[in-house]
C-alpha positions in Angstrom: 0.1 -0.2 0.2 3.0 2.1 1.0 4.3 1.9 -2.4 0.7 2.7 -4.3 0.3 5.7 -2.4 4.1 7.0 -3.5 3.2 6.2 -7.0 -0.3 8.1 -7.1 2.3 10.8 -5.5 4.6 11.0 -7.7 2.4 11.1 -10.8 0.6 13.6 -8.8 3.8 15.9 -8.9 4.5 15.0 -12.6 0.9 16.3 -13.6 1.2 19.4 -11.6 4.7 19.9 -12.7 3.8 19.4 -16.5 0.0 21.8 -15.8 2.9 24.5 -14.6 5.5 24.3 -17.4 2.3 24.4 -19.8 1.1 27.6 -18.3 4.1 29.3 -17.9 5.1 28.5 -22.0 1.7 29.7 -22.8 1.9 32.7 -20.3 5.4 33.6 -22.2 4.0 32.8 -25.7 1.4 35.4 -25.0 4.5 38.1 -24.2 4.8 38.2 -27.9 3.7 40.5 -30.5 1.7 38.8 -32.8 -0.4 37.1 -29.3 -0.7 40.8 -28.3 -2.3 42.0 -31.2 -5.0 39.3 -31.4 -6.0 40.0 -27.7 -6.3 43.5 -28.8 -8.4 42.4 -31.4 -10.6 40.8 -29.3 -10.7 44.1 -27.1 -11.6 45.8 -30.2 -14.8 43.0 -31.0 -15.8 43.2 -27.4 -16.1 47.4 -28.0 -18.5 46.7 -31.1 -20.3 44.5 -29.2 -21.0 47.0 -26.3 -21.3 50.0 -29.1 -21.6 53.1 -28.1 -22.8 54.1 -25.2 -23.6 57.1 -22.7 -24.3 60.9 -23.5 -22.1 63.3 -24.1 -19.8 64.9 -21.0 -21.3 68.2 -20.4 -17.4 68.9 -18.8 -15.2 68.0 -22.3 -16.3 70.2 -25.2 -14.3 69.6 -28.3 -13.6 72.3 -30.4 -12.5 71.3 -34.0 -10.8 73.7 -36.9 -12.5 72.3 -39.7 -12.6 72.8 -43.2 -15.7 75.3 -42.9 -13.5 77.5 -41.1 -12.2 78.6 -45.0 -8.3 79.0 -43.4 -6.0 81.2 -45.4 -3.0 78.3 -45.0 -3.7 74.8 -42.9 0.0 74.4 -42.0 1.1 75.7 -39.1 -3.1 76.9 -38.0 -3.1 80.5 -38.2 -2.7 81.8 -35.1 -5.0 85.0 -35.2 -7.6 82.2 -35.8 -6.9 80.5 -32.8 -6.6 83.8 -30.7 -10.2 84.2 -31.8 -10.9 80.9 -30.7 -9.4 81.1 -26.7 -10.7 84.9 -26.2 -14.3 83.0 -26.3 -13.1 80.6 -23.9 -12.5 83.1 -20.9 -15.0 81.3 -18.8 -13.3 77.8 -19.6 -11.6 75.9 -16.6 -9.0 74.3 -18.9 -8.3 74.9 -21.8 -6.1 71.8 -24.0 -4.5 73.0 -27.5 -3.7 69.2 -29.1 -1.8 71.8 -31.5 2.5 72.0 -31.7 3.4 75.4 -30.9 7.2 73.9 -31.5 8.5 77.3 -32.9 6.9 81.2 -33.8 4.8 81.4 -37.1 5.5 83.9 -40.3 2.3 85.8 -39.0 4.3 87.9 -36.1 0.7 90.0 -35.6 -1.2 86.7 -35.0 1.5 85.0 -32.5 1.2 88.1 -30.6 -2.4 87.8 -30.5 -2.2 84.0 -29.1 0.4 84.3 -27.1 -2.0 87.5 -25.1 -5.2 85.5 -25.8 -3.7 82.9 -23.3 -1.8 84.3 -20.9 -5.2 86.5 -20.0 -7.3 82.6 -19.9 -4.5 81.6 -17.4 -5.3 77.9 -17.8 -4.1 76.8 -21.1 -2.1 73.5 -21.2 -0.6 72.5 -24.8 1.0 69.4 -25.9 5.0 68.5 -26.1 5.5 65.7 -27.7 8.4 62.3 -26.7 10.8 61.3 -29.3 14.1 59.9 -28.6 13.9 59.0 -24.9 13.2 62.7 -24.5 10.3 65.2 -24.2 10.0 68.0 -26.6 8.8 71.1 -25.5 6.7 74.0 -27.5 8.5 77.0 -28.2 9.1 79.1 -25.0 7.7 81.9 -26.3 4.1 80.7 -25.8 5.1 78.0 -23.4 5.9 80.7 -21.0 2.3 81.9 -20.6 1.0 78.3 -20.5 -0.3 76.7 -17.2 1.4 73.4 -18.4 2.3 71.2 -21.4 1.6 67.4 -21.6 2.8 64.9 -24.5 0.6 64.0 -26.8 2.3 60.7 -27.7 0.2 57.5 -27.2 1.6 54.2 -27.5 0.4 53.4 -31.0 -0.1 49.5 -32.3 -0.4 48.3 -36.2 1.9 50.3 -37.3 1.5 53.5 -35.3 -2.6 53.4 -36.8 -4.3 52.1 -33.7 -4.8 53.7 -30.0 -5.9 51.1 -27.6 -4.3 53.2 -24.5 -2.8 55.4 -23.0 -0.1 56.6 -20.5 -0.4 59.1 -18.0 3.6 58.9 -16.4 6.5 58.2 -18.6 10.2 58.6 -17.3 12.2 61.0 -19.3 16.1 62.6 -18.8 15.9 64.3 -15.2 12.6 62.9 -14.0 8.8 62.0 -15.6 7.0 63.5 -18.7 2.7 63.7 -17.8 0.7 63.1 -20.5 -2.0 65.8 -21.7 -4.8 63.8 -20.7 -2.4 63.7 -17.5 -1.8 66.8 -17.2 -5.6 68.5 -17.5 -7.2 65.8 -14.6 -4.6 66.9 -12.7 -5.1 69.8 -12.7 -9.2 69.9 -13.2 -8.5 67.8 -9.7 -6.2 70.8 -8.0 -3.0 68.3 -8.3 0.5 69.9 -7.5 1.5 68.4 -11.6 4.8 69.8 -11.3 5.6 67.7 -8.3 5.4 64.9 -10.0 7.9 65.4 -12.4 10.9 65.1 -9.9 8.9 63.1 -7.5 11.4 59.8 -6.9 7.7 57.1 -6.9 5.1 59.4 -9.1 1.7 58.6 -9.1 -1.2 61.1 -10.6 -4.7 59.8 -10.4 -3.7 56.4 -9.4 -1.2 55.5 -12.5 2.4 55.2 -11.9 4.9 55.9 -14.8 4.6 54.0 -17.8 1.5 52.1 -16.3 -0.8 51.5 -19.6 -4.4 52.5 -19.1 -7.1 51.1 -21.5 -9.2 53.9 -22.3 -12.8 53.2 -22.8 -14.1 54.6 -25.9 -17.3 55.7 -25.5 -18.4 55.5 -29.3 -16.6 56.0 -32.9 -14.9 59.0 -34.1 -17.1 62.6 -34.4 -17.0 62.1 -38.3 -19.1 58.4 -37.9 -21.6 60.6 -36.2 -22.0 63.5 -38.6 -22.5 60.3 -41.3 -24.9 58.9 -39.1 -27.4 61.8 -39.2 -29.3 60.1 -36.1 -29.1 60.0 -32.5 -26.4 58.2 -31.1 -24.9 57.7 -27.8 -21.2 58.4 -26.9 -19.3 60.9 -28.3 -18.7 64.4 -27.2 -20.5 68.2 -28.0 -18.6 69.7 -31.0 -18.0 73.1 -31.9 -16.6 74.0 -35.3 -14.2 76.6 -34.7 -14.8 79.5 -37.1 -18.2 79.7 -34.9 -16.7 80.3 -31.7 -14.4 82.4 -33.2 -17.5 84.6 -34.2 -18.8 85.1 -31.3 -22.0 82.2 -32.0 -22.0 80.9 -28.5 -23.2 82.5 -25.5 -21.1 84.6 -23.5 -21.2 81.1 -20.3 -21.5 78.1 -22.9 -17.9 77.1 -21.8 -18.4 78.3 -18.4 -16.5 75.6 -16.0 -15.8 73.6 -19.1 -12.5 71.4 -20.1 -12.4 72.2 -23.9 -9.8 70.7 -26.2 -9.0 72.5 -29.2 -7.5 70.5 -32.0 -7.6 69.8 -36.1 -10.2 68.2 -37.5 -9.1 68.4 -40.8 -9.9 65.6 -43.3 -6.0 65.6 -44.3 -5.3 65.9 -40.5 -1.6 64.1 -39.7 -3.0 62.7 -36.1 -5.4 60.2 -37.9 -6.1 57.1 -35.7 -7.4 53.3 -35.7 -9.5 53.0 -32.6 -11.7 49.6 -31.5 -14.9 51.5 -33.9 -12.6 51.3 -36.7 -15.0 48.9 -38.5 -18.0 48.6 -41.4 -21.0 49.4 -38.8 -19.2 53.2 -39.1 -17.5 53.5 -42.5 -13.5 52.6 -41.3 -13.8 56.4 -40.2 -10.4 57.3 -38.2 -10.5 59.2 -35.0 -8.7 62.2 -34.3 -6.4 62.9 -32.0 -7.9 65.2 -30.0 -11.0 63.4 -29.6 -8.6 60.2 -28.6 -7.5 62.3 -26.1 -10.6 63.6 -25.0 -11.9 60.1 -24.9 -8.9 58.9 -22.7 -9.0 62.6 -20.4 -13.1 61.0 -19.6 -11.7 57.5 -18.7 -10.0 59.4 -16.4 -11.9 62.1 -15.0 -14.6 59.4 -14.0 -12.7 57.5 -11.8 -13.5 53.9 -12.9 -11.4 53.0 -16.3 -12.0 49.6 -17.6 -10.7 47.1 -15.4 -7.8 44.6 -16.1 -6.5 41.8 -14.8 -2.6 42.1 -13.5 0.1 39.6 -14.9 -0.4 37.7 -11.3 -4.3 37.1 -11.9 -3.6 36.1 -15.5 -0.8 33.0 -14.7 -3.2 32.1 -11.7 -6.7 31.8 -13.7 -4.0 30.7 -17.0 -3.0 27.4 -14.5 -6.2 26.6 -13.0 -7.8 26.6 -16.5 -5.0 23.9 -17.2 -5.1 22.2 -14.7 -8.9 21.7 -14.8 -8.4 20.5 -19.1 -5.8 18.3 -17.8 -7.7 16.7 -15.4 -11.5 16.6 -17.3 -9.3 15.1 -20.6 -7.0 12.4 -17.9 -10.3 11.1 -16.4 -13.3 11.8 -19.3 -11.3 10.8 -22.3 -10.0 12.2 -25.6 -13.5 12.6 -26.8 -15.6 13.9 -23.7 -12.5 16.4 -23.0 -12.6 17.7 -26.3 -16.2 18.4 -25.5 -15.8 19.7 -22.1 -12.9 21.5 -23.4 -14.9 23.4 -25.7 -17.7 24.6 -24.2 -15.4 26.3 -21.3 -14.2 28.0 -23.9 -17.2 28.8 -25.5 -18.3 29.5 -21.8 -14.9 31.7 -21.4 -16.0 34.3 -24.2 -19.3 34.5 -23.4 -18.3 35.6 -19.8 -15.5 37.7 -21.4 -18.0 39.7 -23.6 -20.4 39.7 -21.2 -18.2 41.4 -18.4 -16.8 43.9 -20.9 -20.6 45.0 -22.0 -22.3 45.2 -18.4 -19.0 45.5 -16.0 -16.1 47.0 -17.7 -14.2 44.0 -17.0 -11.6 43.1 -19.9 -10.1 39.6 -19.4 -7.2 38.4 -21.1 -9.7 36.0 -23.5 -6.4 35.3 -25.5 -3.6 33.8 -22.9 -6.9 32.0 -21.3 -7.7 30.4 -24.7 -3.9 29.8 -25.8 -4.1 28.0 -22.4 -6.6 25.8 -22.5 -5.9 24.7 -25.9 -2.5 24.0 -25.1 -3.5 22.5 -21.9 -6.1 19.7 -24.0 -3.0 19.0 -26.6 -0.8 18.1 -23.8 -3.6 15.9 -21.9 -4.3 14.4 -25.3 -1.1 13.7 -26.5 -0.1 11.8 -22.6 -3.5 10.3 -22.5 -2.6 9.1 -26.1 0.7 7.7 -24.7 -0.9 6.6 -21.7 -3.7 4.4 -23.3 -1.5 2.9 -25.8 0.6 1.6 -22.6 -2.2 0.7 -20.8 -3.9 -0.9 -23.7 -0.3 -3.0 -24.7 -0.2 -4.3 -21.6 -3.8 -5.3 -21.1 -3.7 -7.5 -24.7 -0.4 -9.2 -22.7 -2.5 -9.8 -19.8 -5.4 -11.2 -21.5 -3.9 -12.8 -24.4 -3.1 -16.3 -22.6 -7.0 -16.7 -21.2 -9.1 -14.3 -23.6 -9.8 -15.4 -27.8 -8.3 -12.8 -29.6 -11.8 -11.2 -30.6 -12.7 -10.7 -26.7 -9.3 -8.8 -26.2 -10.1 -6.8 -29.2 -13.2 -5.8 -27.8 -11.5 -5.1 -24.4 -8.7 -3.3 -25.5 -11.2 -0.4 -27.4 -13.6 -0.2 -24.9 -11.6 -0.6 -21.4 -15.1 0.1 -19.6 -16.0 -3.5 -19.5 -13.9 -4.9 -16.9 -13.1 -3.2 -13.5 -10.1 -3.7 -11.2 -11.6 -5.3 -7.7 -14.3 -7.2 -9.5 -18.0 -6.9 -9.9 -20.9 -9.2 -10.7 -21.7 -10.5 -14.1 -24.3 -12.7 -15.0 -22.1 -15.7 -16.4 -22.0 -19.9 -16.8 -19.1 -21.6 -14.9 -17.3 -24.6 -16.8 -15.2 -27.1 -14.6 -13.7 -30.1 -17.4 -11.7 -32.5 -15.6 -9.3 -35.1 -18.1 -11.0 -38.5 -16.5 -7.8 -41.4 -15.5 -5.1 -38.4 -15.4 -3.6 -39.7 -12.2 -3.5 -43.2 -13.8 -1.7 -42.0 -16.8 0.1 -39.7 -15.0 1.6 -43.6 -13.2 2.0 -45.1 -16.9 3.8 -42.5 -18.7 7.2 -40.2 -18.0 6.8 -36.9 -16.7 7.8 -35.4 -20.0 5.3 -37.6 -22.1 2.9 -36.8 -19.7 3.6 -32.7 -20.1 3.5 -33.2 -23.6 0.1 -35.1 -24.0 -1.9 -32.4 -22.0 -0.3 -30.3 -24.2 -1.8 -31.3 -26.6 -4.8 -31.9 -25.3 -5.5 -28.6 -23.2 -4.2 -27.1 -27.0 -7.4 -28.1 -28.6 -10.1 -28.4 -26.7 -9.2 -24.4 -25.5 -9.7 -23.6 -29.1 -13.3 -24.1 -28.3 -14.0 -22.0 -25.4 -12.1 -18.5 -27.1 -14.5 -19.8 -30.2 -17.5 -19.1 -28.1 -16.0 -15.8 -26.4 -15.3 -17.8 -23.0 -12.8 -16.8 -20.9 -10.0 -19.6 -19.6 -9.6 -18.6 -16.5 -7.2 -21.4 -15.3 -5.6 -24.5 -16.0 -5.1 -26.8 -12.6 -3.2 -29.9 -14.0 -5.7 -31.7 -16.2 -8.6 -29.6 -15.3 -9.9 -26.2 -17.3 -11.8 -23.9 -15.9 -13.6 -20.9 -17.9 -16.5 -19.0 -18.0 -18.7 -17.9 -20.6 -20.7 -13.5 -20.0 -17.6 -11.5 -18.5 -15.6 -9.4 -19.2 -17.7 -8.8 -21.5 -21.2 -9.3 -21.3 -22.8 -11.7 -23.2 -26.6 -12.3 -23.3 -26.3 -15.6 -24.9 -23.6 -17.1 -22.2 -25.3 -20.6 -21.3 -26.2 -21.5 -24.4 -22.1 -20.3 -25.3 -20.7 -22.5 -22.9 -23.3 -25.9 -23.5 -22.0 -25.4 -27.4 -18.1 -25.3 -26.3 -18.8 -28.2 -24.3 -20.3 -30.1 -26.8 -17.3 -29.3 -29.4 -15.3 -29.9 -26.8 -16.3 -33.7 -26.3 -16.7 -33.9 -30.3 -12.9 -32.9 -30.8 -11.9 -35.2 -27.6 -13.8 -38.0 -29.7 -11.0 -37.5 -33.0 -8.4 -37.4 -30.6 -9.2 -40.9 -28.6 -8.9 -42.4 -32.2 -5.7 -41.0 -33.2 -2.1 -42.9 -32.3 -0.5 -42.6 -28.3 -4.4 -41.2 -27.3 -4.6 -42.9 -24.0 -8.1 -43.2 -24.5 -9.1 -39.7 -22.6 -12.3 -38.6 -21.6 -13.6 -35.3 -19.9 -16.1 -34.8 -17.8 -18.0 -31.1 -18.0 -20.0 -29.0 -15.3 -21.9 -25.9 -16.3 -23.7 -24.1 -13.5 -25.1 -20.3 -14.3 -25.8 -17.7 -12.3 -24.1 -14.4 -10.8 -20.3 -14.7 -9.4 -17.9 -11.4 -9.3 -15.7 -11.2 -11.6 -12.6 -9.6 -11.8 -9.0 -9.0 -10.6 -8.2 -11.0 -7.1 -5.4 -11.1 -5.2 -2.9 -8.6 -3.6 -0.8 -6.1 -4.7 2.0 -7.9 -5.4 0.2 -10.6 -7.9 -3.2 -11.2 -9.1 -5.4 -13.2 -11.6 -8.5 -12.4 -13.0 -10.9 -14.6 -12.1 -14.5 -15.4 -10.9 -15.6 -16.2 -7.0 -19.1 -16.9 -5.6 -21.3 -19.6 -5.1 -22.3 -19.9 -9.1 -18.8 -21.4 -9.0 -19.2 -23.5 -6.2 -21.9 -25.0 -7.7 -20.1 -25.8 -11.2 -17.6 -27.2 -9.1 -19.3 -29.4 -7.7 -21.6 -30.9 -11.3 -18.2 -31.7 -12.4 -16.9 -34.7 -10.5 -21.4 -35.3 -9.8 -20.8 -37.2 -14.1 -19.2 -40.0 -12.2 -22.8 -41.1 -10.3 -24.6 -41.6 -13.6 -22.1 -41.9 -15.8 -22.9 -39.2 -17.7 -19.6 -36.3 -19.2 -21.5 -33.2 -19.7 -24.1 -32.0 -16.7 -26.4 -29.1 -16.7 -28.0 -27.2 -13.7 -31.5 -26.6 -14.8 -30.7 -23.2 -14.8 -27.9 -23.5 -17.5 -31.1 -25.4 -19.2 -33.7 -22.6 -19.0 -31.1 -20.3 -20.2 -29.3 -22.0 -23.3 -33.2 -23.3 -24.5 -33.9 -26.5 -25.7 -34.4 -25.6 -29.2 -30.1 -26.0 -30.7 -29.4 -28.6 -27.3 -30.7 -32.3 -26.3 -31.4 -33.0 -22.3 -31.5 -36.3 -20.3 -33.4 -35.1 -16.7 -31.3 -36.8 -13.9 -33.5 -35.6 -11.1 -32.2 -33.6 -8.4 -29.0 -33.9 -6.5 -27.7 -32.8 -3.1 -24.3 -31.2 -3.2 -21.6 -30.6 -0.7 -22.3 -26.7 0.3 -25.9 -26.6 -0.3 -28.8 -27.0 1.9 -31.3 -27.1 -1.5 -30.9 -30.3 -4.0 -29.9 -29.1 -7.3 -31.8 -30.3 -10.3 -29.2 -31.3 -13.1 -29.7 -32.8 -16.6 -27.1 -34.7 -19.4 -26.1 -32.3 -22.4 -26.6 -34.7 -24.9 -24.6 -34.5 -28.2 -26.7 -34.2 -31.3 -27.3 -37.7 -33.0 -24.7 -37.0 -35.6 -21.8 -36.2 -33.2 -19.1 -39.0 -32.0 -19.4 -39.6 -28.3 
């Protein structure tokens, strides 16, 4: 028992180590660019499944410089026009300019007017940008009158065309840079943003340096809203810059709002794909200033999309790998495949539901890859062990089962159970008559040769009828029918085998050196326990129970009747009279039974030799 326990613990440990290695391999594999791109694609599907939602936030307004402004030139955007816009935003809480002021323009008067307007407004934040690991700021001519700056660079994927995440802080030489949205939300909440740039361990609105925040896009680009021509959830209030510059909006319209100014021109250089880049929304790209607004809105809400950290992802991945492995090894490949498929479908359904209802983004690709890898590894292990077990089973049963029965057992091992199970069978005991005197007359080698020849010939008929040879004891054969594979006609099979064995023995008696051997056979049917019996060190596939004991008593009972095949009334009833002939012999009292047992002689067909 101790050896068995150690073996079980060893197998368990090997299984756990294998599961851990699979989970680690998948986790590392899913860090590569291709797998991350696939994960991002599933995020896009989840955004599209959820669709646009919410109402335009009251505290964020976009002012877009569009074709309708009829500007004399586009690059740089005329500073005179921008100054006119800023002059009408005096009551705004913050003004964010997604326009790079890296140098003065050729319009000195326009530059002066814009500088004056920014200084008067007093709460303007303009963009910087990151390049070569450094932050590049606006020209001092404009920077001196700005409240703050923030980098506009997004970590873009897909060749720089797709934006799904943003950062709040990024390490640069000498400190930390703050993003455009980070600076806006920081000042909106009264945070000393400048302190974060020089802090040892900065954190702005709960987000540390380099930490990616999944932007909770509330809808498609503004262009898609205009194309739809009807109310659509999400989005932002958009004001054309030429109408703001003309003073069309009431004086208090922008009071206490965060106003973002940026280009809305069709050929704007900062157009990006977002999760809403799809046929449903005309494959429209989103303007950079809109993305900043979406990121700002995500941060202001204080409830960005929930994502799992690496630790939680790996923990859930390991649990799923273990579940798939246990399922395949216990239920088999077929049922394991069905279970794995259901688990994967359930995971994806849960992923879309969590995103749509609770704003939770779970790593679908990583977990799915883990389950597929676990199924593949478990299937390979199962196939290897199953092949070894089938070989062992074939070797175990090949000596006392017919090849056909062995094949069926190997194909479906569920037909037999270690330790034994109750089955309806017919038991045969067949003993050669006169074996003891024969041993006295012949040399041992001659006896062995004769017995091997007779037993080989006689055993063939047991196998041909699908019987199982339990054991040989000298000249005695113990066999049973109806196990390990259930056989509805086990009694008839046993009767046919007994008659064929007597016919074969009659033919052997006509040959040279037959020694005139005859055989007494006893048959009885009933319930017995069939299975591997014995100890942890040695066992035998056998049948046990009262049915076996009674069959053993019937074989020597042939002597008192002068018969050679004696069957119980139960076997006679199960085998039927259509194919077989019987001679009733009455009831006999056998050792170990309180009630007499009715028996009959099974007779050969008239044409069969005796």
